Each structure stands twice: as structure tokens, then as C-alpha cells.
C-alpha positions in Angstrom: -47.1 -18.3 56.5 -47.0 -21.4 54.2 -50.4 -22.8 53.1 -50.5 -25.9 50.9 -54.3 -26.1 50.9 -56.1 -25.6 47.6 -59.0 -23.1 47.5 -62.6 -24.4 47.4 -62.8 -23.3 43.8 -59.6 -25.2 42.9 -60.9 -28.3 44.6 -64.1 -28.0 42.6 -62.1 -27.6 39.4 -60.2 -30.8 40.2 -63.4 -32.8 41.0 -65.3 -31.5 38.0 -62.5 -32.2 35.5 -61.7 -35.5 37.0 -65.3 -36.6 36.6 -65.3 -35.2 33.0 -62.1 -37.1 32.1 -63.4 -40.4 33.5 -66.8 -40.1 31.9 -66.1 -38.4 28.6 -62.4 -38.9 27.8 -61.4 -42.3 29.1 -64.1 -44.3 27.2 -62.9 -43.0 23.8 -59.2 -42.4 24.4 -58.0 -45.8 23.2 -60.1 -45.8 20.1 -59.1 -42.2 19.1 -55.4 -43.1 19.7 -55.8 -46.2 17.5 -57.5 -44.3 14.7 -55.2 -41.3 15.1 -58.3 -39.2 15.1 -58.8 -35.7 16.5 -62.3 -35.5 18.0 -64.2 -32.3 17.3 -67.0 -33.6 19.5 -64.7 -34.0 22.5 -63.2 -30.6 22.0 -66.6 -29.0 22.0 -67.5 -30.9 25.2 -64.3 -29.6 26.8 -65.3 -26.1 25.8 -68.7 -26.7 27.5 -67.0 -27.2 30.9 -64.8 -24.1 30.5 -61.5 -25.7 29.5 -60.6 -23.0 27.0 -59.7 -19.5 28.2 -58.9 -20.8 31.6 -56.7 -17.9 32.6 -58.6 -15.2 30.5 -60.9 -12.7 32.1 -64.6 -13.0 31.8 -64.8 -9.7 29.7 -63.2 -11.7 26.8 -65.3 -14.9 27.5 -62.7 -16.7 29.6 -63.5 -18.9 32.6 -60.9 -17.0 34.7 -60.0 -19.9 36.9 -56.4 -18.7 37.5 -53.2 -20.4 36.5 -53.2 -22.9 39.3 -56.8 -23.9 38.4 -55.8 -24.2 34.8 -52.8 -26.4 35.6 -55.0 -28.6 37.8 -57.4 -29.0 34.8 -54.6 -30.1 32.5 -53.2 -32.4 35.1 -56.6 -34.1 35.5 -57.0 -34.6 31.8 -53.4 -36.0 31.5 -54.2 -38.4 34.2 -56.5 -40.1 31.7 -55.2 -39.2 28.3 -52.2 -37.2 27.0 -53.7 -36.3 23.6 -56.7 -34.7 25.1 -54.6 -32.8 27.6 -52.4 -31.6 24.8 -55.4 -30.1 23.0 -56.2 -28.0 26.1 -52.6 -27.2 27.0 -51.7 -26.0 23.5 -55.1 -24.3 23.0 -54.7 -22.2 26.1 -50.9 -21.6 26.7 -49.9 -21.4 23.0 -53.1 -20.6 21.2 -54.8 -18.1 23.5 -51.7 -17.0 25.4 -50.0 -14.8 22.8 -53.2 -12.8 22.0 -54.1 -12.5 25.7 -50.6 -11.3 26.6 -49.6 -9.1 23.6 -52.7 -8.5 21.5 -54.2 -5.0 21.3 -57.8 -4.4 22.2 -59.0 -4.9 18.7 -57.2 -8.2 18.3 -58.4 -9.4 21.7 -62.0 -8.6 20.9 -61.7 -10.2 17.5 -60.2 -13.5 18.6 -60.5 -14.2 22.4 -64.2 -14.6 22.7 -64.4 -17.3 20.0 -61.2 -19.0 21.3 -62.5 -19.1 24.9 -65.8 -20.6 23.8 -64.0 -23.3 21.9 -65.6 -22.2 18.6 -62.2 -22.1 17.1 -58.7 -23.2 18.3 -55.5 -21.2 18.2 -52.0 -22.5 17.5 -48.4 -21.4 17.9 -46.2 -21.2 14.8 -42.7 -21.3 16.1 -40.9 -24.5 15.2 -39.5 -25.0 11.7 -37.8 -27.9 10.0 -34.4 -26.3 10.6 -35.3 -24.3 13.7 -36.3 -26.4 16.7 -34.4 -25.7 19.9 -32.7 -22.9 18.0 -35.9 -20.8 17.8 -33.9 -17.7 16.6 -32.9 -19.7 13.5 -36.3 -19.1 11.9 -36.3 -18.8 8.1 -39.9 -17.9 7.6 -40.0 -14.3 6.4 -42.5 -11.4 6.4 -41.9 -8.5 4.0 -43.9 -5.3 4.3 -45.6 -4.2 1.1 -47.7 -1.1 1.6 -50.3 -1.8 4.3 -49.7 -5.6 4.2 -47.1 -8.1 5.2 -46.3 -11.0 2.9 -45.2 -14.2 4.6 -43.2 -17.1 3.0 -41.8 -20.1 4.8 -42.9 -23.2 6.7 -43.5 -24.5 10.3 -43.7 -28.0 11.6 -45.0 -30.0 14.6 -47.7 -27.4 15.2 -50.6 -28.4 17.5 -54.2 -27.5 16.8 -53.6 -26.0 13.4 -55.2 -28.4 10.8 -58.4 -29.7 12.5 -61.9 -28.4 11.5 -61.9 -26.0 14.5 -58.5 -24.4 13.7 -59.0 -20.6 13.7 -55.8 -18.6 14.0 -52.1 -19.2 14.2 -49.5 -16.9 15.8 -46.5 -17.0 13.4 -43.0 -15.9 14.1 -41.2 -14.5 11.1 -38.0 -12.7 10.1 -38.9 -9.0 9.4 -35.4 -7.6 9.0 -31.9 -7.4 10.5 -31.0 -5.8 13.8 -28.2 -3.3 14.2 -26.1 -6.1 15.8 -26.6 -8.3 12.7 -29.0 -10.7 14.3 -32.4 -11.4 12.8 -35.3 -9.2 13.6 -38.2 -11.4 14.6 -41.9 -10.4 14.7 -45.2 -12.2 15.3 -48.3 -12.2 13.1 -51.9 -13.5 13.5 -52.8 -15.5 10.5 -56.4 -16.8 10.2 -56.8 -20.5 9.3 -57.4 -21.2 5.6 -56.2 -17.7 4.7 -55.0 -17.4 1.1 -51.5 -18.6 0.8 -51.6 -20.5 4.1 -52.1 -24.2 4.2 -52.0 -26.6 7.1 -51.4 -30.3 6.4 -52.0 -32.9 9.2 -49.1 -35.1 10.2 -49.7 -38.8 10.8 -47.7 -41.8 11.9 -46.9 -40.4 15.3 -45.7 -42.5 18.2 -47.5 -40.5 20.8 -50.4 -37.9 21.2 -51.9 -39.7 18.2 -55.4 -38.1 18.6 -53.9 -34.6 19.1 -53.9 -32.6 15.9 -50.3 -32.0 14.7 -49.6 -30.1 11.4 -47.1 -28.8 9.0 -47.7 -25.2 7.9 -46.8 -23.6 4.6 -46.9 -19.9 3.7 -46.7 -19.0 0.1 -47.0 -15.3 -0.6 -49.5 -15.2 2.3 -50.6 -11.6 2.6 -52.0 -10.3 5.9 -52.9 -6.7 6.8 -50.5 -4.7 9.0 -53.1 -4.8 11.8 -52.3 -8.5 12.2 -48.9 -7.7 13.6 -48.9 -8.9 17.2 -47.4 -6.3 19.5 -44.5 -4.3 18.2 -42.2 -5.1 15.3 -39.1 -6.8 16.4 -40.5 -8.2 19.7 -41.5 -11.6 18.3 -38.8 -13.7 19.9 -39.3 -12.0 23.3 -43.0 -12.7 23.0 -42.5 -16.3 22.0 -40.1 -16.9 24.9 -42.5 -15.4 27.4 -45.4 -17.5 26.1 -43.1 -20.6 26.4 -42.5 -19.8 30.1 -46.2 -20.3 30.8 -46.4 -23.2 28.3 -43.7 -25.1 30.2 -46.1 -25.2 33.2 -48.8 -26.9 31.2 -46.3 -29.4 29.8 -45.2 -30.0 33.4 -48.8 -30.5 34.3 -49.1 -33.2 31.6 -46.1 -34.9 33.1 -47.5 -34.8 36.6 -51.0 -35.9 35.5 -49.6 -38.7 33.3 -47.4 -39.9 36.1 -50.4 -39.9 38.5 -52.5 -41.9 36.0 -49.8 -44.5 35.3 -49.1 -44.8 39.1 -52.8 -45.4 39.8 -53.0 -48.0 37.0 -49.9 -49.8 38.4 -51.2 -49.7 42.0 -54.6 -51.1 40.9 -52.9 -53.9 38.9 -50.6 -54.8 41.8 -53.7 -55.4 43.9 -55.3 -57.7 41.3 -52.5 -59.7 39.7 -51.3 -62.9 41.5 -48.0 -64.6 41.1 -46.3 -67.3 43.2 -49.6 -67.7 45.2 -50.0 -64.0 46.3 -50.8 -60.6 45.0 -47.7 -58.9 43.4 -48.4 -55.9 45.5 -47.3 -58.0 48.5 -43.8 -58.4 47.1 -41.3 -55.8 48.4 -39.9 -55.3 44.9 -43.3 -54.0 43.8 -43.9 -52.0 46.9 -40.6 -50.2 46.6 -41.4 -49.3 43.0 -44.8 -47.9 44.0 -43.3 -46.0 47.0 -40.8 -44.3 44.7 -43.5 -43.4 42.3 -45.6 -41.8 45.0 -42.7 -39.9 46.5 -41.6 -38.4 43.1 -45.1 -37.5 42.1 -45.5 -35.6 45.4 -42.3 -33.8 44.9 -43.2 -32.9 41.3 -46.6 -31.6 42.3 -45.1 -29.3 45.0 -42.6 -27.9 42.5 -45.1 -27.3 39.8 -47.7 -25.7 42.1 -45.1 -23.3 43.5 -44.1 -22.2 40.0 -47.8 -21.6 39.2 -48.4 -19.7 42.4 -45.4 -17.4 41.6 -46.9 -16.7 38.1 -50.3 -15.9 39.7 -48.5 -13.5 42.1 -46.8 -11.8 39.1 -43.4 -12.7 40.5 -40.4 -14.1 38.5 -41.2 -17.8 37.7 -39.3 -18.7 34.6 -36.5 -20.5 36.4 -38.9 -22.6 38.4 -41.1 -23.2 35.3 -38.0 -24.7 33.5 -37.3 -26.8 36.6 -40.9 -28.0 36.8 -41.1 -28.8 33.1 -37.9 -30.8 33.3 -38.6 -32.6 36.5 -42.2 -33.5 35.8 -41.3 -34.8 32.4 -38.6 -37.0 33.7 -40.7 -38.1 36.7 -43.3 -39.4 34.3 -40.6 -41.2 32.4 -39.5 -43.1 35.5 -43.1 -43.7 36.7 -44.4 -45.1 33.3 -41.4 -47.3 32.9 -42.0 -48.9 36.3 -45.7 -49.0 35.7 -45.2 -51.1 32.5 -42.7 -53.3 34.4 -45.3 -54.0 37.1 -47.8 -54.9 34.4 -45.3 -57.3 32.9 -46.2 -58.6 29.4 -49.7 -57.1 29.7 -48.1 -53.6 29.9 -47.0 -54.0 26.3 -50.5 -54.6 25.0 -52.7 -51.8 23.6 -55.8 -53.1 25.5 -54.0 -51.8 28.7 -54.0 -48.0 29.1 -50.5 -48.0 30.5 -49.1 -48.8 27.1 -50.4 -45.4 25.8 -49.0 -43.6 28.8 -45.6 -45.1 28.0 -45.6 -43.7 24.5 -47.1 -40.3 25.3 -44.4 -39.5 27.9 -41.6 -39.2 25.4 -42.8 -36.0 23.8 -42.7 -34.2 27.2 -38.9 -34.4 27.1 -38.9 -32.8 23.6 -41.8 -30.4 23.1 -41.7 -26.8 24.2 -38.0 -27.0 24.9 -36.1 -30.2 25.2 -34.8 -31.4 28.5 -31.4 -30.3 27.4 -32.7 -26.8 26.7 -34.4 -26.7 30.1 -31.0 -27.4 31.7 -29.5 -24.6 29.8 -32.2 -22.2 31.0 -31.7 -23.4 34.6 -28.0 -23.0 34.4 -28.3 -19.5 33.0 -30.6 -18.7 35.9 -27.7 -19.7 38.2 -25.5 -17.1 36.5 -23.4 -19.7 34.6 
């Protein structure tokens, strides 16, 4: 039997995070964006309402709200501000996810409680200057020397890695060559500010300007063998599994951002007058808003189904790629029309819709471009 009702707990999560976003995030979002400033204070407030460790069990300090609950929380933050939602999406899916999924008991006990409390943030060291969509093209190396691994290389566009709360990065590195000649890839947990590891903030971004983005460098960075995550040679598989879940959080950002931009456009259409009447009375405007509402509803159903499949431990990768792709592109269409409804005012920074317009573009690029999602979907069709 189909049931589209959210549970009482999930409705409480939505209401709680919506109120938090309106009261704590919205008043500072424009200023933080303008200053390109990551807010430690805001991150700590988000930790205070259980926004880190959303899908982690209570035994490790998580809030254990389930994946649907987590996605609702990201959606509600993105409805107000993309940068803030990015901090939570990356902090959970990419920062906490690898350790929660693949860490041994010692690693989980060492890192998860602090990550779930928001005392520190985790990050995901996959993308390199010459290895973006081609994640297997990594050049960062890890060479075993006695009981240690020595890392050399670089990563780029890494979220949550250079702010004062940065605590640990999961790093994919080449550890050898497979029998078939391909690179052997493994993952390592590297503490922030570890000798030989530097994280440099990246500025001048078009979007997510108050999210922390960094370039990482590893120069003879020596970590103990116990920092190997899972088994040697399973790094690429681990990263791809993490990205399956991460796509859902990016989809949630697209859904929430579309919802926020739609609401801004609807409100503006009921205030702005032209030719002697509210612009919401013009059929041209009504059709734009109708299309927005329709696509948002379709996107929400697709995303929630993918999240439900993940919670049921059923295959969800194909639907996750669809949701990430569709929600990202729905937001593109919605924010474009939302700016159009605002007219000239939509191009001014004093109107929130301008920030939504900029923030959207990353969703078509980060955690697998729209082109890569179409490749994933096509492969799922057996093509």
C-alpha cells in the first residue's frame, strides 16, 4: 500500500529546521555571502539542533533521524540559504558518511562522537586539479613505509576542510597497481593540521560564498597504518558508495532551493503592481508559478522515493542519480523564472532571489556533473 504521509517525527524535523532557518540563518545569510565568510557560530548552532550525525546511531552521538529526516533538514536549510545547507550536506554525507559506513570500531569511536556533536567537521578528499569527473584519475599517492603511509599530492574544491572546525579528511590516494593495470585506490583518514597536510581556503566563488571551500596539499604527510579506511584497494568503491548517498543531499539542496525561490517569486507577484494590477494577476506570471509548483512537486516525490529505498536497504543508486539530476535542473528552471518575475529587482543583491540564482549552478557540477548523472542512469538501463 502506498503511503505518502510523513511520520510525526519527520514533520517535527521539518517544522523545527524551518523555524531554525528562518530565525538563525536567514537574517545573516546575505551578509555572510557578501563577506564570503564561514560562520563558526552558525555551525555550532546547527550542531545544537542535531544537524550533524543525522543518520548516525545514538551510540556514536548521532541524532539518528533517518535518511528521509536528514534530507528534509537539508531541504529546509536550502530553502533559505545554499551555503548553510552545503555545510550540513557535506558535513554529513561526505564528512561523516565514509567513517560511519567503512570505519572500524576504533575509527568510529575516535571520530564520530566529535563529528556528530559538531565539535569538528569532516571533509571528503576526492577531487583533484586533473581528476574531477574522472575520479579514477587521482594522482595523489600513498606509499607504505614500515607502519606508516606517506601521502603526496593535492585535492581541490573540498568543502569543510579549512575552517577552524575542520577535523578530519577522508583522502583517496593511489596505493599501487592492480593486476589489470589500473590504479589501486585506497582511502585514509588524515587529521586536520597534521604534519605535511595543509588546507588553503579558496575565495572568489560565484556561489556558496559562505561555505568553506579549500585546496589541500600533502607533502610527505605521514599517517599510521591504522588510518587506512576499510581495506586496501577499496577506496574507489568506497568513494562511489558515499557519493550515491551524497547525491541525495545535493538533490535536497536543489529541491529546497527551488522551493525557496518559488516562494519568493509567489510573494513578490502578490505585491508588485504593473499596468494597474498585481503582476500575479497576469496569466504569463501565473503560468510560470504553476510550472514551478508542478516541477517542485515532481522533484520532491522522486527524491523522497530514493531516500525511502535507501532507508529500506534496497538498491537506490539509479534513482539517486535521477533525483540529483532532476532536482538540480528543476532549481535552474525555477530560479530563472523567479528572477524573471522579480524583473530588475531580481538582479540586485538586496533581494534573496539573486543569491539563489547564483547558488544553483554548483548543483549541476558538484558531486557528479549532470553529464555524469546521465551516464550513471544510462548504465543502469544496461546501455
